[in-house]
LOZA-660850 format. One record per residue: residue number from 1; residue in three letters; z, y, x of N, C-alpha, C in turn. Coordinates in steps of 0.05 Angstrom, whole numbers. Each point is the difference from the previous one (the first is absolute). Last residue first. Example, Ala and Ser with C-alpha at 12.3 -4.5 7.8 and 13.67 -1.06 7.14 Angstrom:
2
PT   num   residuo      npz      npy      npx     capz     capy     capx      cpz      cpy      cpx
PT     2       SER      142      -45      257        1       24       16       14       22      -15
PT     1       ALA       -1     -115        6        0       24      -18        0       24       18
***
This chain:
323
PT   num   residuo      npz      npy      npx     capz     capy     capx      cpz      cpy      cpx
PT   323       UNK      -47      239     -132      -10       -3       27       15      -21       15
PT   322       UNK       18       27      -90      -28        8        1      -11       -1       28
PT   321       UNK       86      -46      -66       -9       13       24      -30        5        0
PT   320       UNK       58      -45      -69       -9       28       -4      -12       12       26
PT   319       UNK       38      -90      -11      -14        4      -26      -13       27       -1
PT   318       UNK       56      -29       74      -27      -12        1      -16        5      -26
PT   317       UNK       93       25       11      -19       20       11      -29      -11        0
PT   316       UNK       79      -52      -21      -12       14      -23      -22       19        9
PT   315       UNK       51      -45       66      -16      -19      -15      -14       14      -23
PT   314       UNK       59       51       50      -24       -6       16      -17      -21      -14
PT   313       UNK       83       23      -39      -19       22       -2      -25       -5       16
PT   312       UNK       70      -62        7      -11        0      -27      -21       21       -4
PT   311       UNK       48       -2       80      -18      -22       -1      -13       -2      -27
PT   310       UNK       67       63       11      -24        8       14      -21      -22        0
PT   309       UNK       85      -19      -36      -14       20      -17      -26        8       13
PT   308       UNK       58      -54       50      -14      -15      -21      -15       18      -19
PT   307       UNK       51       42       65      -22      -15       13      -15      -16      -21
PT   306       UNK       80       46      -25      -23       18        3      -25      -13       13
PT   305       UNK       66      -65      -51        3       18       22      -23       20       -1
PT   304       UNK       43     -101      -45       -8       27       -6        5       18       24
PT   303       UNK      -20     -104       17       21       17      -11      -10       28       -5
PT   302       UNK      -67      -84       -7       12       18       19       24       15      -12
PT   301       UNK      -59      -60      -49       20      -15       16       14       18       21
PT   300       UNK      -71       31      -56       24       -3      -16       21      -16       15
PT   299       UNK      -91       17       30       21       19        9       26       -3      -15
PT   298       UNK      -80      -48      -24       12      -11       25       23       17       10
PT   297       UNK      -50       30      -74       17      -23       -7       13      -12       24
PT   296       UNK      -63       69       11       26       10      -11       19      -23       -7
PT   295       UNK      -87      -23       28       15       12       22       27       10       -9
PT   294       UNK      -60      -31      -65       10      -22       16       17       10       24
PT   293       UNK      -44       63      -54       22      -11      -14       12      -24       15
PT   292       UNK      -77       38       34       21       19        3       25      -11      -14
PT   291       UNK      -77      -49      -11       12       -4       27       21       21        6
PT   290       UNK      -47        6      -82       14      -25        1       14       -5       27
PT   289       UNK      -57       75      -12       26        4      -13       16      -26        0
PT   288       UNK      -88       -5       31       16       15       19       28        5      -11
PT   287       UNK      -63      -39      -56       10      -20       20       17       15       21
PT   286       UNK      -42       54      -64       21      -17      -13       11      -20       20
PT   285       UNK      -71       53       29       24       16       -3       22      -16      -13
PT   284       UNK      -86      -38        6       13        0       26       26       16       -1
PT   283       UNK      -52        0      -78        9      -27        6       16       -1       26
PT   282       UNK      -44       80      -22       24       -4      -17       12      -28        4
PT   281       UNK      -82       20       43       22       16       12       26       -4      -16
PT   280       UNK      -79      -41      -34       10      -12       24       23       14       14
PT   279       UNK      -56       11      -88       29        1        3       11      -13       26
PT   278       UNK      -95       17      -32       13      -25      -10       29       -2        8
PT   277       UNK      -57       74       26       -6       -3      -28       15      -25      -12
PT   276       UNK        6       20       94       12       22      -15       -3       -6      -30
PT   275       UNK      -43      -59       59       29       -2        3       14       21      -18
PT   274       UNK      -94        4        6        8      -24      -15       31       -3        1
PT   273       UNK      -39       66       53        0        8      -28        8      -23      -18
PT   272       UNK       -9      -18       91       23       18       -4        1        9      -29
PT   271       UNK      -74      -51       27       24      -16       -2       25       17       -5
PT   270       UNK      -82       44       15       -1      -16      -25       25      -16       -4
PT   269       UNK      -11       47       81        5       18      -22        0      -14      -26
PT   268       UNK      -23      -50       76       28        9        2        7       18      -24
PT   267       UNK      -89      -32       18       17      -17      -17       29        9        0
PT   266       UNK      -69       36       57        3       14      -26       17      -17      -20
PT   265       UNK      -27      -32       88       25       16       -1        4       15      -26
PT   264       UNK      -56      -84       37       -2       17      -24       25       17       -3
PT   263       UNK      -10      -61       73      -28        7       -4       -4       19      -24
PT   262       UNK       88      -30       23      -12        9       25      -29        9       -3
PT   261       UNK       47      -37      -77        5       28        7      -11        8       27
PT   260       UNK        0      -87      -53      -24       14        9        4       28        9
PT   259       UNK       70      -59      -34      -12      -14       22      -24       16       12
PT   258       UNK       42       32      -78       18        3       23      -13      -13       25
PT   257       UNK      -43      -14      -82       -4       28        9       17        6       25
PT   256       UNK       13      -82      -44      -25        0       15       -7       28       10
PT   255       UNK       75       -9      -54        5      -12       26      -25       -2       17
PT   254       UNK       -8       30      -89       15       20       16        5      -11       28
PT   253       UNK      -41      -58      -62      -18       23        6       14       20       18
PT   252       UNK       49      -73      -34      -18       -9       20      -19       23        9
PT   251       UNK       60       15      -72       14       -3       26      -18       -8       22
PT   250       UNK      -37        4      -86        6       27       10       15       -2       27
PT   249       UNK      -19      -79      -46      -24       11       11        4       28       11
PT   248       UNK       72      -46      -43       -7      -11       26      -25       12       12
PT   247       UNK       60       58      -68      -16      -24       -1       -8       -9       28
PT   246       UNK       90       56       -7      -29        4       -4      -15      -26       -2
PT   245       UNK       96       10       19       -8       -1      -28      -29        6       -6
PT   244       UNK       35       34       92       16      -19      -17       -9        3      -29
PT   243       UNK      -34       58       70      -14      -25       -5       14      -19      -19
PT   242       UNK       41       81       29      -23        7      -17      -16      -25       -6
PT   241       UNK       71       -8       60       10        6      -26      -22        6      -20
PT   240       UNK      -21      -13       91        9      -25      -12       10        4      -29
PT   239       UNK      -21       76       51      -24      -14       -8        7      -27      -13
PT   238       UNK       72       51       34      -13       14      -23      -26      -14       -9
PT   237       UNK       48      -37       76       12       -5      -26      -13       16      -22
PT   236       UNK      -62      -21       84       29        5       -1        9       -1      -30
PT   235       UNK      -84      -28       73        7       -1      -29       30        2       -2
PT   234       UNK      -74       31       78       26      -10       -6        5        1      -30
PT   233       UNK      -77       29       60       -2      -24      -17       27      -13       -5
PT   232       UNK      -24       86       44        6      -22       18        2      -27      -15
PT   231       UNK      -17       78      -48      -21        0       21        5      -22       20
PT   230       UNK       66       14      -65      -24      -12      -12      -22       -1       21
PT   229       UNK       80       43       24        4      -29       -3      -26      -13      -10
PT   228       UNK        0       94        4       -1      -12       27        3      -31       -2
PT   227       UNK        4       71      -72      -22      -19        2       -2      -15       27
PT   226       UNK       46       95       -1       -3      -16      -24      -23      -19        4
PT   225       UNK       54       36       86      -22        6      -18       -1      -18      -24
PT   224       UNK       89       30       52      -18      -23        0      -23        6      -19
PT   223       UNK       76       57       12      -18        2       23      -19      -23        3
PT   222       UNK       70       24      -69        7      -19       21      -17        3       25
PT   221       UNK       11       45      -91        2       15       25        4      -18       24
PT   220       UNK      -55      -25      -93       27        9        6       -1       17       25
PT   219       UNK      -69      -49      -79        2       18       22       29       10        3
PT   218       UNK      -35      -96      -37       11       25       -9        2       18       24
PT   217       UNK      -29      -89        8      -13        7      -25       10       26      -12
PT   216       UNK       34      -38       80      -28       -4        5      -17        7      -25
PT   215       UNK       97        1        2      -12       24       11      -30       -3        4
PT   214       UNK       54      -74      -25       -7       17      -23      -13       26       10
PT   213       UNK       35      -57       65      -25      -11      -11       -9       15      -26
PT   212       UNK       83       22       42      -22        7       18      -27      -10      -12
PT   211       UNK       77      -27      -45       -4       29       -3      -23       10       17
PT   210       UNK       28      -89       10      -14        4      -25       -6       29       -5
PT   209       UNK       52      -21       75      -28       -6        4      -16        2      -26
PT   208       UNK       94       14       -3      -12       20       18      -30       -5        3
PT   207       UNK       52      -64      -46       -4       24      -16      -14       22       16
PT   206       UNK       26      -77       46      -23       -6      -18       -6       24      -17
PT   205       UNK       75        8       56      -25       -1       16      -24       -6      -18
PT   204       UNK       86       -2      -39       -8       27        7      -26        1       15
PT   203       UNK       37      -85      -17       -9       13      -25       -9       29        4
PT   202       UNK       38      -48       73      -26      -12       -8      -11       14      -25
PT   201       UNK       87       25       30      -21        9       18      -27      -11       -8
PT   200       UNK       75      -30      -49       -5       29       -5      -23        9       18
PT   199       UNK       30      -86       13      -14        2      -25       -7       29       -7
PT   198       UNK       54      -17       76      -28       -9        4      -16        2      -25
PT   197       UNK       91       19       -4      -13       21       15      -30       -8        4
PT   196       UNK       56      -63      -39       -5       22      -19      -15       22       14
PT   195       UNK       28      -72       53      -22       -8      -18       -7       22      -20
PT   194       UNK       74       13       55      -24        0       17      -24       -7      -17
PT   193       UNK       83       -6      -41       -9       28        3      -24        3       18
PT   192       UNK       39      -86      -11       -9        9      -26      -11       29        1
PT   191       UNK       42      -40       77      -28       -8       -5      -11       10      -26
PT   190       UNK       77       58       47       -3      -28       -9      -28       -6       -8
PT   189       UNK       17       76       74        3       -3      -29       -2      -30       -7
PT   188       UNK       -1       54       88       14      -26       -5        5       -4      -30
PT   187       UNK      -52       72       42       27        6       -9       17      -25       -5
PT   186       UNK      -92       -5       27       13       17       21       29        7       -8
PT   185       UNK      -59      -46      -60       10      -18       21       16       16       20
PT   184       UNK      -45       47      -67       23      -13      -11       13      -18       21
PT   183       UNK      -79       42       24       20       20       -4       26      -13      -11
PT   182       UNK      -77      -53        8       13        5       26       22       21       -2
PT   181       UNK      -52      -16      -78       16      -24        7       15        5       27
PT   180       UNK      -62       65      -28       25        1      -16       18      -24        6
PT   179       UNK      -84        7       45       16       24        6       27       -1      -15
PT   178       UNK      -65      -66      -21       14       -5       26       18       23        7
PT   177       UNK      -54       10      -76       20      -20       -4       16       -5       25
PT   176       UNK      -74       57        5       21       12      -16       23      -19       -4
PT   175       UNK      -76      -34       40       15       16       19       22       16      -14
PT   174       UNK      -58      -54      -53       15      -17       19       17       17       19
PT   173       UNK      -62       38      -65       27       -5       -9       16      -16       20
PT   172       UNK      -94       23       18       17       23       -3       29       -8       -6
PT   171       UNK      -73      -63       18       -8       23       15       20       23       -2
PT   170       UNK       13      -85      -47       -3       -5       29       -5       26       15
PT   169       UNK        5        4      -95       26       -8       11       -3       -3       31
PT   168       UNK      -77       18      -46       16       24        3       29       -7        8
PT   167       UNK      -63      -71      -13      -10       18       20       19       24        4
PT   166       UNK       18      -63      -69        6      -11       27       -9       20       22
PT   165       UNK      -19       22      -89       29        2        5        6      -11       28
PT   164       UNK      -89       -8      -29        7       28        5       30        3        6
PT   163       UNK      -34      -84      -27       -9        7       27       10       28        8
PT   162       UNK       15      -26      -88       18      -15       18       -7        6       29
PT   161       UNK      -55       34      -67       24       16        2       20      -14       18
PT   160       UNK     -100      -19       24       15       -2      -25       26       17        3
PT   159       UNK     -102       -1       53       29        5        0       11       -3      -28
PT   158       UNK      -93      -11       41       13      -19      -18       30        5       -3
PT   157       UNK      -81       38       54        9       14      -24       14      -18      -20
PT   156       UNK      -37      -19       92      -11      -12      -24        9       13      -26
PT   155       UNK       24       33       89      -27      -11        5      -12      -13      -25
PT   154       UNK       90       36        5      -21       21       -2      -27      -11        3
PT   153       UNK       76      -57       11       -5        7      -28      -22       21       -3
PT   152       UNK       28      -25       87      -13      -23      -14       -7        7      -28
PT   151       UNK       49       63       50      -27       -2        9      -16      -22      -14
PT   150       UNK       91        8      -18      -14       22      -12      -29        0        9
PT   149       UNK       58      -63       38       -5       -7      -28      -16       23      -13
PT   148       UNK       29       15       87      -21      -20        0       -7       -8      -29
PT   147       UNK       71       60       14      -26       12        8      -23      -20       -2
PT   146       UNK       88      -31      -15       -9       18      -22      -27       12        6
PT   145       UNK       42      -52       67      -10      -16      -22      -10       17      -23
PT   144       UNK       42       44       72      -26      -12        9      -12      -17      -23
PT   143       UNK       85       37      -16      -20       21        3      -27      -11        7
PT   142       UNK       75      -59       -1       -9        8      -27      -22       21        1
PT   141       UNK       41      -23       81      -17      -22      -10      -10        6      -28
PT   140       UNK       62       59       35      -26        3       15      -19      -22       -8
PT   139       UNK       87       -5      -37      -15       23      -10      -27        4       14
PT   138       UNK       60      -67       31      -11       -7      -26      -17       23      -11
PT   137       UNK       47       17       78      -22      -19        5      -13       -8      -26
PT   136       UNK       77       53       -5      -23       16        9      -24      -18        6
PT   135       UNK       80      -43      -24      -10       16      -22      -24       17        8
PT   134       UNK       46      -52       66      -12      -18      -20      -13       16      -23
PT   133       UNK       47       47       68      -24      -12       11      -14      -17      -21
PT   132       UNK       84       36      -23      -21       21        2      -26      -11       10
PT   131       UNK       76      -56       -5      -10        6      -26      -22       21        1
PT   130       UNK       43      -22       81      -15      -22      -11      -12        5      -27
PT   129       UNK       58       65       43      -26       -2       12      -17      -22      -13
PT   128       UNK       91       45      -16      -16      -15      -19      -29       -2       10
PT   127       UNK       65       43       56       16      -21      -13      -17      -18      -19
PT   126       UNK      -52       45       80       16       11      -22       15      -23      -13
PT   125       UNK      -70       -4       72       28        3        9       18       15      -21
PT   124       UNK     -101       16      -19       11      -21       17       29        8        9
PT   123       UNK      -59       57      -52       17      -19      -16       12      -22       17
PT   122       UNK      -59       71       36       23       12      -14       18      -21      -12
PT   121       UNK      -82      -24       43       21        7       19       25       11      -14
PT   120       UNK      -77      -17      -52       13      -25        8       23        5       20
PT   119       UNK      -53       73      -26       16       -9      -23       15      -26        7
PT   118       UNK      -61       33       62       24       16        0       18       -7      -24
PT   117       UNK      -86      -39        6       18      -11       21       26       15        2
PT   116       UNK      -66       30      -62       11      -26       -8       19      -11       22
PT   115       UNK      -46       80       19       20        5      -21       13      -27       -9
PT   114       UNK      -72       -5       61       24       12       13       22        4      -21
PT   113       UNK      -84      -30      -30       14      -21       15       26       11       12
PT   112       UNK      -57       62      -42       13      -18      -19       16      -22       13
PT   111       UNK      -52       54       54       23       15       -9       15      -16      -21
PT   110       UNK      -81      -36       30       21       -1       21       25       15       -8
PT   109       UNK      -74        4      -57       11      -27        0       22       -2       21
PT   108       UNK      -48       79       -3       17       -2      -24       13      -28       -1
PT   107       UNK      -64       19       68       26       13        5       19       -3      -24
PT   106       UNK      -88      -31      -12       14      -16       21       27       11        6
PT   105       UNK      -57       46      -63       12      -25      -10       15      -16       22
PT   104       UNK       -7      110        2      -18      -23        3       13      -26       -8
PT   103       UNK       37       92       -6        0      -10       28      -19      -24        4
PT   102       UNK        4       48      -86        8       20       20       -3      -10       29
PT   101       UNK      -16      -55      -78      -20       21        0        6       20       22
PT   100       UNK       62      -69      -15      -25      -11       11      -22       21        2
PT    99       UNK       82       20      -41        3       -1       29      -26      -10       12
PT    98       UNK      -13       48      -92       15      -23       10        2        1       30
PT    97       UNK      -10       87      -68      -14      -19       18       18      -22        9
PT    96       UNK       21       43      -95        2        8       28      -16      -19       17
PT    95       UNK       13       -8      -97      -11       26        5        1        9       29
PT    94       UNK       30      -87      -31       14       21      -15       -8       28        8
PT    93       UNK      -45      -57       62       22      -14      -15       16       23      -13
PT    92       UNK     -104      -17       53       20       16      -13       21      -18      -13
PT    91       UNK      -73      -36       48        2       25       14       22       18      -12
PT    90       UNK      -24     -113        5        9       23      -16        2       25       18
PT    89       UNK      -25     -101       11      -17       23        9        6       25      -16
PT    88       UNK       46      -88       -4      -15       11      -23      -19       22        8
PT    87       UNK       56      -41       66      -13      -22      -14      -18        9      -22
PT    86       UNK       55       63       44      -21       -9       18      -17      -22      -14
PT    85       UNK       75       32      -45      -21       20        0      -23       -7       19
PT    84       UNK       77      -56       -4      -16       -2      -24      -23       21        0
PT    83       UNK       64        2       71      -18      -24        2      -18       -2      -25
PT    82       UNK       66       67        1      -19        6       21      -21      -23        2
PT    81       UNK       72      -12      -60      -20       20      -10      -21        6       21
PT    80       UNK       73      -55       24      -20      -15      -17      -20       19      -12
PT    79       UNK       69       38       51      -17      -16       17      -21      -15      -16
PT    78       UNK       67       50      -46      -21       16       12      -19      -16       18
PT    77       UNK       74      -45      -39      -17       10      -21      -23       16       12
PT    76       UNK       68      -29       58      -18      -22       -8      -19       10      -22
PT    75       UNK       66       60       28      -18       -6       22      -20      -21       -8
PT    74       UNK       69       19      -61      -20       22        1      -20       -5       23
PT    73       UNK       72      -61       -8      -18       -2      -23      -22       21        1
PT    72       UNK       69        4       64      -20      -21        6      -19       -4      -23
PT    71       UNK       72       60      -12      -20       11       19      -21      -21        6
PT    70       UNK       71      -27      -55      -16       20      -14      -22       11       19
PT    69       UNK       64      -58       36      -19      -15      -17      -18       20      -16
PT    68       UNK       67       38       56      -19      -15       16      -21      -14      -18
PT    67       UNK       74       43      -40      -20       19       10      -21      -13       16
PT    66       UNK       71      -54      -27      -14       10      -24      -22       19        7
PT    65       UNK       59      -30       67      -20      -20       -6      -16        8      -25
PT    64       UNK       73       54       28      -23        3       18      -22      -20       -8
PT    63       UNK       63       14      -80        6        4       28      -26        3       16
PT    62       UNK       41        8     -110      -22       -3       19        9        6       29
PT    61       UNK       55      -37      -85        2       23       18      -22       -3       22
PT    60       UNK      -10      -42     -101       21       -1       21        2       26       16
PT    59       UNK      -62      -19      -74       13      -26        2       22       -1       21
PT    58       UNK      -58       77      -21       10      -10      -26       17      -25        3
PT    57       UNK      -44       38       76       21       18       -9       12      -10      -26
PT    56       UNK      -73      -45       35       23       -5       17       23       18       -8
PT    55       UNK      -81       13      -45       11      -26       -7       25       -6       17
PT    54       UNK      -48       78       19       13        3      -26       13      -27       -8
PT    53       UNK      -53        2       78       26       13        4       15        4      -26
PT    52       UNK      -87      -38       -5       17      -17       16       28       13        3
PT    51       UNK      -68       49      -41       10      -20      -18       20      -18       15
PT    50       UNK      -44       63       51       17       14      -19       13      -20      -19
PT    49       UNK      -66      -29       62       27        4       13       19       14      -19
PT    48       UNK      -86      -10      -36       12      -26        6       26        3       15
PT    47       UNK      -56       76      -23       14      -12      -23       14      -26        7
PT    46       UNK      -51       78       48       20      -19       11       17      -12      -23
PT    45       UNK      -78       66        2       25        3      -16       23      -18       11
PT    44       UNK      -75       23       71       -2       -1      -29       27        3      -13
PT    43       UNK      -33       44       99        9      -25      -13       -2        2      -31
PT    42       UNK      -24       56       84      -15       -1      -25        7      -25      -16
PT    41       UNK       39       17       85        1       27      -12      -15        2      -26
PT    40       UNK        0      -80       51       27        5      -10        2       27      -14
PT    39       UNK      -81      -25       44        5      -17      -23       27        6      -13
PT    38       UNK      -22       43       81      -16       10      -22        4      -16      -25
PT    37       UNK       42      -30       78       12       25       -8      -15       12      -24
PT    36       UNK      -34      -78       40       24       -5      -15       13       25      -10
PT    35       UNK      -75        9       57       -8      -12      -26       25       -5      -17
PT    34       UNK       15       30       87      -11       21      -16       -8      -11      -28
PT    33       UNK       32      -61       64       22       18       -7      -11       22      -19
PT    32       UNK      -61      -58       40       15      -14      -21       22       18      -11
PT    31       UNK      -50       32       73      -17       -2      -24       15      -13      -23
PT    30       UNK       44        7       86       -4       25      -14      -16       -2      -26
PT    29       UNK       65      -73       43      -29        3        0       -6       25      -16
PT    28       UNK       88      -36       10       -8       17       23      -30        2        3
PT    27       UNK       63      -14      -93      -16      -13       20       -6       19       23
PT    26       UNK       59      -17     -103       -4       15       25      -15      -17       20
PT    25       UNK       31      -24      -91      -29        5        5       -4       16       26
PT    24       UNK       87      -22      -37      -14      -25        3      -29        4       10
PT    23       UNK       56       74      -24        7      -11       26      -15      -26        6
PT    22       UNK      -11       42      -85      -11       17       22        6      -13       27
PT    21       UNK       35      -43      -76      -29       -1       -1      -11       16       24
PT    20       UNK       92        4      -13       -8      -26       10      -30       -3        0
PT    19       UNK       38       78      -38        3       -1       29       -9      -26       12
PT    18       UNK        0        9      -94      -21       16       12        2        0       31
PT    17       UNK       69      -43      -47      -26      -15       -4      -23       16       13
PT    16       UNK       85       41       -4        0      -22       19      -26      -16       -1
PT    15       UNK       14       68      -64       -4       12       27       -1      -22       21
PT    14       UNK       21      -26      -87      -28        8        2       -6       11       27
PT    13       UNK       89      -20      -17      -16      -25        2      -30        5        1
PT    12       UNK       64       71      -13       -2       -9       28      -16      -26        3
PT    11       UNK      -13       39      -94       15       14       21       -6      -11       28
PT    10       UNK      -20      -21     -100        0      -19       22       13       11       25
PT     9       UNK      -13       56      -76       19      -22       -7        3      -19       23
PT     8       UNK      -65       67        8       27       12        2       21      -22       -6
PT     7       UNK      -89      -23      -13        6        2       29       28       12        4
PT     6       UNK      -30       -2      -88        5      -28       10        7        1       30
PT     5       UNK      -26       80      -40       27       -7       -9        7      -28        9
PT     4       UNK      -87       32       18       20       15       15       28       -8       -7
PT     3       UNK      -74      -35      -50        2      -12       27       22       14       17
PT     2       UNK       15        6     -106      -23        3       18        5      -12       28
PT     1       UNK       37      -14     -107        9        1       28      -25        1       18
***
């Protein structure tokens, strides 16, 4: 099932979500209006609102609130990307210039603030306003904590697999989980199904990030330069997998090379070869498959429907996507 067929399945709910996003971002400030228009015309895959609307379709009859929560999720996701790119001094994201590179870091932060504020406006005065505010607040807190933990770990190259899981849950999977939980809440689904939706979203989000991290050691079409994570001293699952089972002196040597990358950039190539030669990509791929299986298991609680089938296909897509 491709993106076009999923959008066709979602029908008017997808149309309503897109309309809400556009209307929420309207402004009488010409510069802001132009920036928002450009951003919307070059939008990404919108996987989070897509998952949100599929979950609401699988668990009930999606209404306006389902589209509202899906739209708010996409606004929050993009706002945090605008801020992240400023914090990371990133000029490219998936092969395209970042907002910061186009309009400058100060304006990019302000645009991110605007998108966040419009997401808040969307969810207020809704029947499940309290749940939405609590879950989105938790996600924003998770994002900040994940970024800070990653910065801390990069400084001493001490990342463990437990640290890695926490970082990618906070930075990526938390918003996937919130999107799916709120979708279930919008249909007044029983708590057991809300929890199942959350487990599905978290597992898919973790699988999504593991796949991105594998791209750092495999050339794909993602638009992310190979070795970028290493250059930023990020120890991700492929490297952790390659280190597993190695003698202590080897682990210490590789971690010391990661610490010295700012002064010895040639270490990136050496570490990448170490990961490939010691099965790091295969290790990460096996863990990715575990999370896909976890997502599918969570969907067993959902009634059979084309929406559930699409959710299954989206989870499995993480194993093969090239961008």
